[in-house]
N, C-alpha and C positions, 0 to 999 in steps of 0.2 A: 469424470472430467479432470483433466490435469491442468493446473494453472501454470503460466509461464514463470520463468525465473524473474522476469521483469516485475510481474505482479507481486511475487513473493518479496522482493526487495523494496518495492514501493510501500508495501505494508510495514516492512521493517523500518524504513526511513520515518514513516509517520509514527510508529511506536517509539522510536528513539526520541523524536521531537516531543512527543507527549510525555515521555518519562523525564525529559530534560526541559520542562516547560518554564522553568524560572530563568533560563538564559538561552541565548542563541546557540544552535548546534552548528558545528562545522563539518563539512563533507569529509575531510581527513579523519576526524574523530569517528564519524559514523562508519566509514570504510574500515578503520582499524577495529572497531567493535565487532563487525561482521566478517572481517577478513575477506574483503572484496575490493576490487579496484575503484579508485575515486572516479575514473573516467566512466565506468559503468553506472555509478550512482548519479553522476551529472546527467547522463543520458535519460535515466529514469525520472529525475527531478523535473525535467521540462514539462511533461504533461501534468504533473501534480501542481506546478506553478500556474500553468495555463487554465486549469480548472479551479483554482482558488483553494486547493487543499494545503498548499505550502506557500509561504512568502519568503522572498529573499531580501536580505539586507546587505547592501554593498559597502565596501570600505575596509579599512584595516581591521576593524573589529567586527566585520560582517559575519553573516552566516545564514542559516535558515530556521524557520519556526513554522508552526502550524498556521494556516490561513484562517482557520475557524476552530472552535473548541473540539477537542478529541471526541467528546460525547456526541457531536453532530456529524462525525465522519463514519459512515458505515463501511463494512467490508465490501458490500455491494457497490458503493460509490467508487472504491478503489478498483475493483474488478472491471467495472463498466468503463473506466478510463484507460486501464492498462491492457486489457485483453482485446485483441483484434477480431477474433472469430469465436462464436459460440456454437458452431456447427458440430453436433455430436455424431452425425452420420452424413453420408453423402446426400441424403434426401433433404437436408436442411439448406443445402446450397441452392442459389437462385437458378442455376443452369442444370439442375438434377434431371436426369433422363430416366424416369421410372414411370411405368404406366399406372402405378398405384399411388402416386404422389398425393393426390387430392383425397384419397379415401383409405390411407394406410394406417392400420392400428399401431404399427411400430413407431411411425413418425409422431403420432399423437402421444404415445407413452413416453417417448424421449422428450418431447416438448413439456409434458407434465413434470418429468423428472428435473429438467433444466429450470423450470419455473420454481419448483420446490427448493432447488439449490440456491437460486437467487433470493428467495423469500427468507431462507435461513441466514444467508449472508447479510441481508438487510436488518436482521434482528441484533446483530453484534456491531459494536463500535470499536474504534481504536482505543478509546478509554477503557472499554471492557477488556481488551487484550492486555493492556498495561496493568490494570487492576487485578487481573488473574494471577499475576506474579508479583507478590509484594516486594521481592528483592530484585526487580528488573533493573533498577538503577545500578546496583553493584554488579549484576551479571553483564551489563553493557559497558562497565568501566566508567560510568558517569561520576560516581562518587569519588573515584581516584582523581579524575580530571579536576573536580572542584577543590580537592585538597591541595592540588599543585597550583591552581590558578586562583589568586585572590579575587574576590567579588568585584573590586574596583577595576580590574583589568579585563573583565568579561564583557 
């Protein structure tokens, strides 16, 4: 199964916010860290906000932050929100036209594999992803931003 680019960057936005949990994150900073367009990130941000994974703060010093603790956001939560279709084969579709649809071993095996995939994603959180890389803040350029921006201006 291949996840969409949208899901990939949704996880990256959440990881950035988790690594930068002591201040608001700004979309231009996140876009620069991942070398992706701000417009693309704004598009991805909407479903994350709608489902409470991210909160936005408006205003001159506004930005985004996690809507709940990183340890409570599983990778499955993100995938469920950002992926539109989990059909691994044509027989997963509602309008499948196969005489074996109700008794097919392939369909059953693929469903089992998909459920195992979801189960594994449910075991990992955004906090786990950030903790796996102790230097994630410097890799994302967050430490450099903090050195340039006094805490009172954040």
